[in-house]
N, C-alpha and C positions, 0 to 999 in steps of 0.2 A: 504378440505386437510389443514394440517398444517405443515407451515414450521419454523424449530428453528435450531438453533446452540447449539451444547453443548460441553463440554471441556470432554474429555478422560482423564483416569487415567491409567497407564500400558504402555503405548506405548513407545518403544524402537527402532523401526527402520521402513523402509518402509512396509515390509513384515507384521508386524502388523498390520498396516492402510488397506491392501489389504485384511488380514483374517478379520479383523473387517467389512468391506465394502461388503465383501461376505457373512456373516452373516446377515448382515442387509436386504440384498436385498433379499435373501432367506424369510424372514418373510411377511405372508400374510398382507397387510396393508399398508405395506413401498413403496410407488412410486417411490422414488430414495434417493440413500444415497451416500455422497461423504465427504471420510475421508482423512484428511490432516495431516500427521505425522509433517510435519514444525509446524504447529499451534497447533498440538495434538487436534484438533477438528474433529466433526462430523457434517456436514450440513445435516439433515433429512427432507424429505417431506412425510408425514403420515397421515393416516386416524384415527384420535383420537376415533373413533367409534369403530374400529377395532383393534388397538394396543395403549400401552401408553409407555413412554419414559421408566417410571421404568421398564415395562416389556422388553423392548430392553435391558436394562441395564443387567437382570438378563441373556439375551440369550448369552451376552460376558463375564459374570462373571466367568464361568469355564476356559475360557479361558486366565484368568488373569488380564481383562481389565474390567472397567466400564464406566458408563457415571455420570458425576458431575451433581447433580440435587438440587443444594441447595434451600433451602426456602429463602423468604425473611428476615425473622427473622435473620437466620443464616449469611445472608450477610450484617446485619444490615442497611437494604434498606427499603423505603416503597414499597407497593406494585407496583406502578405505576413504578416507578425506577427500580423493580426487572422485570416487563413485558418488561420494552424498553432496559433493559440491554444488552448488547451485547456480553458478555461471555468470551471477551479476557483478562478479568482482575482479574477475579473471584477468579483464583487460584494462584494470586501472592504470596500470603503467603504460600500456601502451597510448591509453586516452591522454595523458599527459605529455608523453612525448609530441603525439600528435598535435594537441594543444600548443606544445611550444613551438614546433614546425610552422603551425599557422601563424602563431604569433610573430615569429622572425620574415616570414612572406608580407605579412600586414605591416610592418614597421618598413620594410624595404619599399612599399608602393604607396604608402601615404604622403612621403614628398613629393613622389610624381604626380599624386594626385591633387596635392594643394598647388604645384605651379600650375596644372593644367585649368585648376578653377581659378586661378589669378589672371592666366591669361583669357580663358572666358569671360570672366568677369571685365576685364581691360575693353575688350572688344566690344562688350556690351556698352558701357560706359561712354566710349569714343562714339558709339551711334547715335546717343543720346547728347553728346556735347560736354561732359561731364569732366573729361580728361583730354589731355592731346595725343594724337594717335603713336605710336611704335615710331621709332628711326628705323629707315629700310635695314641697317646693319641687324638690328634688335631681331625685326619681324623675320628676318630671313634666317636669324640664327635659331629662332624656336621653330619655323616653319621645318628646317631639317633635324632640330632636336625631338621633336613630339613622334615622329615615328619611330623613334629608338625607344621613347619610353612607352611608345603603344607596343611595339614588338616586346619588350619585356614582360609587360603587363600579359599580354595575352598568351606568350609561349612559356613562360617560367611560372607566374602568380596564377595565371588563368588555365594551365596545363590540362586538369581535371574535366575542365569544362568541352576541351579539344576532344579529350578520350570519350566525352560522351556525346558528341558528334560524331565520331567515328564507329562507335558502337551502335548507333541509332543506323548509321548507312551502312554497315556490317549486318545487323541481326533485326533490324526493324523495331529495336527496343528503346524508347526515350523515357528520359525523366527531366530531373530540373537542370541538370549538366547541361543537357542536349540544348536546351532552350537557351540557357545563357551562351553556350558556347555559338550557338547558331547567330544569336543576335550581335553579339561583340566581334564576332568574326566577319559578320556581314557588313557591320561598321567599318572595321579594320581594312577590308578587300575593297571596298568601296574608295575609302581615302586612299590606299596604298596604289590604287588603278590612277586616280586623279593625280596623284602625285606624281605618277611614272609617266603619264601621258597627258600632261596638262596640257601641252600646246594642240596637241592632236583632239581632245575634248573641248576645249575651250568654246568653239562654235555652236556646240550642241548644250552642255550645261555649265551650271555655275562652279567653275573651277576653284574661286576662293575660300569653298565652304568645304571643309574635311571634318571627318568625327571620329580622329584619333583621340581627344579628349573623351569622348564617349564612351570608348573603349577603356580608357584608363581610369576613369574615375568611376565607372559602372562596376568593374572590377575589384576595385578598392573598396565600393561601397561593400559589395557582396563578400570580400574577403571579412569585412569589420565584421557584417551580420552573421557570418558564420562563426568567426571566432566566440562572437558573444554568445552565440548559441550553444555552442559547444559547451563553452565555460559554466553555462545556465544548466545544460542538462546533466553535467557531471556533478551539480548542486542538488539536482533532485532524487539522486540515490545517495545522499548523504546518511540518511535513516538507516539502511542496510549496510552501510560502512560502517556506522556507530555499531551495531550490533555484531558484526564481524571482529571489530575490535574489541569488544567484551571478552573474545576467548580468551583465556589463560593460555599462555606458553609452556608453562612448566608446572609441575605438582611436588610437593615435598609428601613422600609415602614413606611408611615405615615397613622396612623389610629387614627381617632378621635381626629386630629390635634396635634398628639405626634408623636414623631420618635421613632418606638420600631423595634428592632432586632429578627427579627424570622429566621427558616431555612429555607433554597432556598424552601424544598420541601412542604412550608404552603403558599408559594407565590401564588398569583390567577390574574387571567385575570383583568387588570384593575387598580389594586393596583398600588400606586404612590411611587415611589423608590426613595431614596435619596443616591447619588454617590459622597463620598466626594475623594479630590484628594489622589492618591496612591490607592484606591479601585479597586477592579475586579468588573466588571459589572456581576450580578447574572442570570437575564435573558434578551431575547431581549426585545425592546420597543422603543417609540418613545419620544423623549426629549420635556418636557412642558415648563421646565422654565431653565436658566442659559445657559453657553456655556463652554467648555473647548476642549483640544484636547485630542483622544482617541488614545492608542495603539492597534492596531488589528493584528500586525506582526503574531503572533501564529495562528490566524485563516486564516487569508489571504495572509502571505507572503509579504506583503508591510511593509518596512522598517519605512517609515514616519508616524507618528501620524497624523489621521484625523482630522479637526476641527468638531466639533458637536454644534449645536444649535436648537433652536425651530424648532420643525417639523421634524428633521434627525433621523436616525433610528440607535439605538446602539444593539450590539449583544454579547449574554452571553460569558464569559471566557476573553472579553478584558478588558484593564486596563487603568482606567482613568489617566491621568497625573498631570495638574496642578490646573484648576479651578473645581467649585463643580456645580452640576448641578441635578434636577430630569426628571425622565421619567417615563411614564405609560407602565405596562406590558402588552406587544400584544401576548408575544408567551411565555408558560413557560413548565417546564419538558422536557419530548420528544419531544417538538414541536420547541425548539429553534435550531437554526443555527448550535451551537456546538454540540447537542445532535444528529442531523442529520449527522454530518461531523463524530462523533465518530461509528456511526452505521454504515455509507457508508463505514468508512476505515476498520472496521473491517469486516463485510463481503466480502470487497474486498480480505483483507488480506487472508481470509479463502476459497477465492474460489482459483479453479484450472486451471492453464494455459493451452491450448489445447499441448503444447510443453512437458507437464508432462506425457501426457498419454503414450509413449512410456518407460519411465522411471517405471510407475506404473506398465506397463504390463511385463517388464522385471523382476521388486521385486514380482511380484506375485507368479512367476515360479522359480526363482532365487534358492532359498533355497533348494526346494526338488533336484533341479539339483546338486547345490554343497554336497546334503548328499550322494548322489548317486556317484560324481565324488569322494569325498573322500575312500567312500569305494571301487570303483574298482580301484582308486590308489594304497591303501593296499593289495590289492589283487595281483595286476600286481607286486608290489614288491617281495611280497611272492612267487609268481611263476615264474616269470622271473628272480628277483634278486638273488632268493636263487641259481639258476644255476651258477650267476658266482662271487657271493660274500661270499656263506653260508646262511645258515638259520638265523644263529644268527644276521650278519650284514645286511642282508636285511629287518629281522623282525625291528631291530634298525630305518634302514632308512624307513623303511614303516611306521613304526609310526610316526616318525618325520613330514612327508609329509601329513599323513593322520590328526594329527594335526594341520599344518601349513595351509592346504587349508580349515580347517572349521574356523580357526582363522582369517585369511585374507581375506577370502571371505564374507565380513560383506555389505549388501546392505544400509547401515546406510548413506553414502555418495550420494548414488543413489537417496534415498528417500528425501533427505536434500536440492540437489543440486535446484530444481525449489521453493518451495517454501521460502525458507529462502531469497532468491533473491526478491521474490515477496513481503514478508512481510517488508523487509527493503525499496523497489522501490515506494509501495504505501505510506508508512510512510512518505518517504521523499518528496513525490507529497503533501501528506496533509501539511505539514510544508511550500510548496512553494504556498498554496493555489490552487492545482490541486487536484480537488477530482476524483478517479478514481472508478468506480463501480464495476469491477471485472477484475481478471488477466487476461481473454482473449480478453478484451478491450485494456490491455495494452501492450498484444504480437501482436496484430492487426496495432495497431499504428506504430510501427516501419517499418511496411512493406508499409506504406503511400506514394502515389506517388503524389497524387494530393490532395490539400487543396481547398473546395469551402468555400466561407465567404459570409454570409451576409453583407449589405453596413450598415444600420443603427442598431447601437447599437454593432456593432463588430468592423467595420473600422471607423467608425464615433461614437461619444458621444451618439447620440440617444437622443439629448436633444438641440432643438434649441436654439440658442446665437445668438444676435445682433453682427455681424462683420464689416459693414460698416456703416457710417455716412457722407453724402454730404449735406451739407447745403448752399442752394443757395439764397435765399433773407428772411431768416426770423429773422434777426439778429444775436443773438448768437446761439451756438449749444444747448446750454442750452435752449433757447426759444425754438428750434426747438422740442428738446427732451420731454419739458413740455408739447406743445400741442398735440404731439403725445401718450405720456404716460396717458394723461388725458382722451384723447378717448379711447385707449386701455383699460385703467381701467375698462371700462364698459364690455369688451369682455372675454370672455372663450376660446377663440382660442389658440392653442399651439403658435403661433405665438406672441400673445399678450401677453402671459404668460412671453416671452423671452425679449421682450421690458419691460415691469414692471419689470422683474429682473433686467435688465441693467441699468433703471432709479432709482431703489431704491440702487443700488449700486454706483451710482452717487450723490444719496442724492437729487434727483430732487423733488422740491414741486409741489403737484399737483393743478389744479386750480377746480373751480366749471364748472360742464357742463349742459347745458339744451339741449331740444328737443333732446335728441341723438337717434341715430336710426342706427340701425346695415343694411347694404344693401347685402343681402345674395350673395354669388359669389365674391362679389365686395369690400367692405369695412365697414367703417363706416363714420357717422358726426356727428355733433352737435355744439351748439354754445357756445363758449366760450368766456366771458368779450365782451358780446354781438356781438361778430364775428362769422360767420360761418366758420367751417372747415371741409376738406375732408382728409380720410386717408384711402388708399388703393391700387388696384393694376391699371394694366395700361388699363384695361376695362373701370374703374371706372372713371380715366382721361379722356379717349377718349371721353366719353359720355358728359362729362361736358365741353369739348370743349377746355382743356389744351393742350398747347405745351410743351415738355420734351424731354431729349436726350435719343433716342431708341436707340443708340450706347452702352450708359453706361447700358441701361436696359439689353439689350442682352448679355453684356460681362458678366454682374452679374449673369443672367440666366445660360450662360455658365458654370459658376464656381458654378453650384447647390446651389445657393443663390436666395433667395425669397425677390423682392424688394418691401417695402412699401412707397408710393409717398404721400408727406404731401401737401395741397394745400389750398388755401382761395379764395375769389372772385376774388383777382387779377392774381392769377397764381399759379403756383407750387413754394414752399418755399424750398423744399428740399425732399431730402429721405433716407432711412435708407435700410438695408440689413440684412436678417435674415438667417442664415445657420445652420446645422448641422454640427459641425466642426469636423475635422479628429481627432482622439486620437494622442494625442504625441508619443505615443511609436509604432504607426502602423507601418509606413516606415522604423523602425528597425526591426520589427519584419518579415516585407514580405522581407526583404533583408537577415534577417537570415534563413528563409525557403529555397530561392533559394540557397542559401549555402548549404543548405544539399539536394538539387537536387529536390525540389518538386515544382511544377508547381502550382500557385495561380490562383483561377478563383472566379471573384467576381459577385453574382445575386444580382439584383436590381430592385425594382418597380419603380424607378424614370425613367426619359427618358434620351435615351443614352447618348445625350451632358452632362447632369449632371454628369451621372456614369461615363463616360470616364474621364472627368476632375479630379474626384475624384481619380480614379485607377490610372491617372498620377502623382498627388502627392505622391504615396506611391509604385509605381513600380508593379503592379497588372497586370499578363501577359494576362486574357483573361474577358472581361465583357460582361455579358448578361443582359440587361436592359427591365424594363417594363414586368417583369414578375410576376404573382401572384402565391400563394402556389403551386399550383398544376405543375406550369411550373419550378419551382424549384426542384421538385421532379423528372420530367421528366429529367432534365438535370444530375441530379445524375446518374439517368438510363442510359444515353447517354454515360456518362464517363465510367461507369462499363463495359457497353459493348464493349468499346473501350479499355477495357486490364487495365484501373488504379483502383488502391486500394483509395479509395477517404474517405478522412477526411471534414464531414460538420459544419463548425461553426457558430451556430447562437443564437437567444435569447430562444429557446427552447420553443415559442408560437407558432409564425405563420409560423414558421419553422419546426414544427414537424412532418410532412410527410418527408419533405426532411430528417431531423434527423434520423428518424426510417430507411430510406432507404440506407443511407450511411452506409460503412462498420465501419468507428466510428464516433458516434453523439459528438459534445461538444458544451455544452450549455454554451453561455457567462451569467454569474450570476453577479447580483451587491447587495452589503451589503445582506439583509435578503431576497430579493427575490430570492431564491436560488432552481430552480426546480431541484434539482439532482435524480430525477426519468426521466426525459426527455430523458436524454443521458447518452452514456458510460462515457463521462469525463465531469466536469464542473469545469470552471475557474471562480474563484471569484473575486469580482470586474470588471467583463466583460475585463480582461486584456488582449489582445492578443497576448502578449508577452510572456505570459504564455504559449500559446499553442507551440512554439518553444522549451520553457525547456519541455512539456511533450512529444514531441516527442523525445528530446536528451534524456528524463528519460527512455520512452520506450527502445531506442537504446542501452542504458548501461545497463539497467535490462535484456534485452536479451542475450547481451554481456556475463554479468556475468551468466546468465542461461547455456549459451553454455560452457564458462569455466568451470563451476562445472561439468558440464555432462561429459565433456572431460576427466576431472581428476578422478572424479568417477568411469568412465570405464577403464581409464587408469591403476587405482589400480589393477583392478581387471583383466585385460588383461595381464599386465605385472606378476602381482603376484601369480595367481592361476597357470601357468606353472613351474613358479619357484618353489613354495612350492610342487609341483606334482613331481619335480625332473625331469622334461624334458631336462633341461640341464646339468643333473649330467651326462651322458654316453658321452657328447662331451667335455665338461666345467668344470666338476666335481664340479659344482654349486648345492647346496642343501639350499633352504632358512629354518633356524631356527624358530621354532613357537615363539621365542620371537621377531624376528625382524619381523615376521608377524603381532604379536600384536600390536608392534609399530606403524607398515605402518597402520594396520586397524584402531587403534587409531586417529591418525594424519589424515587420508585420511578426515574423519568427520569435524576435527577441521578446516583445510583447506578449506574445501567448505564452510562452515558458515565464516570463516575470510573473503573469497574473497566476498562473499555477504555483509558482513559489509564494507566493502571497499567504497561502493556505498554511505554510509552515509558522507562520507568525501570530494566526487566531486561536484565541483560547475557547476550547471546546465547551 
């Protein structure tokens, strides 16, 4: 099976998406098809041995659609780039060209619409005696001019709607274009017949009224609405465009002892790359010389530049600020963090949230129902209305209702309600360093009632550091550190690395050590400057017969710290404590989770005393200690069985079973070690405060979707009965097709505009 996402040309509404999806699903070899109107994409899972994308494109071409299947050459890309391209930016140029074409047609029809509105308004004012009637010459001129305007409006600007009618008649597939085409064509044809056979029809109907103005103004309003909608939809993809623009075009590589500038596509693993001040880092790699501060804000959401020195990792797309350095390329092309982010964001923006299922279901049957309803309304006016109003008046009102229903009942707003909010929400998350795997995850997150966190790497830094020094009789603190660091320099233990990092930071000079010995499970010993020293745990010191302060040791242990005691032949010289420190943002994050009404549970493999101490520092509600990976999984299941919607935040490696079981799995990733496949959401730089932002983002996005759906339904629930004339017998209300066109146009614009509001909200 092959899974790919393709752009689709020719989509105009949600019913288009439903029609395309239905066509694809019928084809042999297509396992699944997901068509998204908001992103104008189709995610297809198909068997290449049975059917090819070109074949699928041919299946929808008679309906007026096609798959975008550009070659690498057409897209000015290398084969590798093309293979890994997300597809969301490939038609930006086409989109802008299409937008320009829409703008030109809009400008051409606006003067005609303005003149039509002026004539309509003049006629109304004449009826109320507010202005004098037009002279016969002016009236006759307008009488012959309006058909010409309407002909241009319908057959030039309204050509897509006429094609929609043609495809409906030929293939039986209707969409928004079909509705508008039938409505405006009905108004035009009625008016044309009245104009052509005025004398013949005069005894039967009122030939003074024609609906050329309806054709002109409705098409003008719809053209305006589609233009504004298209322009707004381009803005919803700003986030992924910004990410794509982060990619450097060239790299300064050292080859044969010379600096040469090459295209980024030619960078290979192991290449040494020079980065000068202000330059954008082209690929992922490890610093080999020099140091600087790098602005990683667009990739991680972190505002402060991070210091990079020898051994540190750098990622593509970030910007070097002041110093110069060189680094060795470790990940190139589609392997880079930026490429993974772009791919993930693109897939998430094109995915469907479960809440969209209702809108899709309604959209798929909406157009046929509206067509039937409009015909039924016209017949009702002719049958019932004729008895009370006469045939001429009933026909006039019936035609107005028929056209009004077809024009106002557009499922566009319904189709845009969910995907536009998802596109903006996922994009905003990416800019904040929150990578969301799919729309379903984003939707589930807002329902979470309990967050389960792993201690190491989530609440704590996941990297032991030296936290306490107690010098008893070693002279100065520097002397104690020199003895300890000299011994620990020979060890590979994580505690030794923490001590060495601190000693390096304090510029401690190491001495020579001889007869070094690692005492398994206890510590180290060796001779420094002719004297034997020991460094280790309580067990080692007890066996050596040394006296020490057990109360201090117990206090440090209860705080989750590991004491390392230093002694010589005379006794204990002092001790240090090493601990995995709490992340500075953890306490605020837990407090904010509580404000959202969310319970926080911490799972840890440490002993209960240490776990409870860490939990007390940040305000965690419940601690489960001494747990193995399978125990974490069991705890998640227990919470779910108790009715909780559970999100699990862990490092994505040893927490994999629990992350998979949780309703929402959240991986804490740092630097380039981003395991974006291991969980539904990945928080870059392992920042737990981003978890709070992710939940807020989910709640804001879902609120936006519900608001969009409400307005999309509201337009139709109120508009269709009004257009049908339901209120006419009681209140005398009848919706003009012109106002129906205006309402339809701005329903889509309002939905997209509401989604775009999310871009301005601070998480």
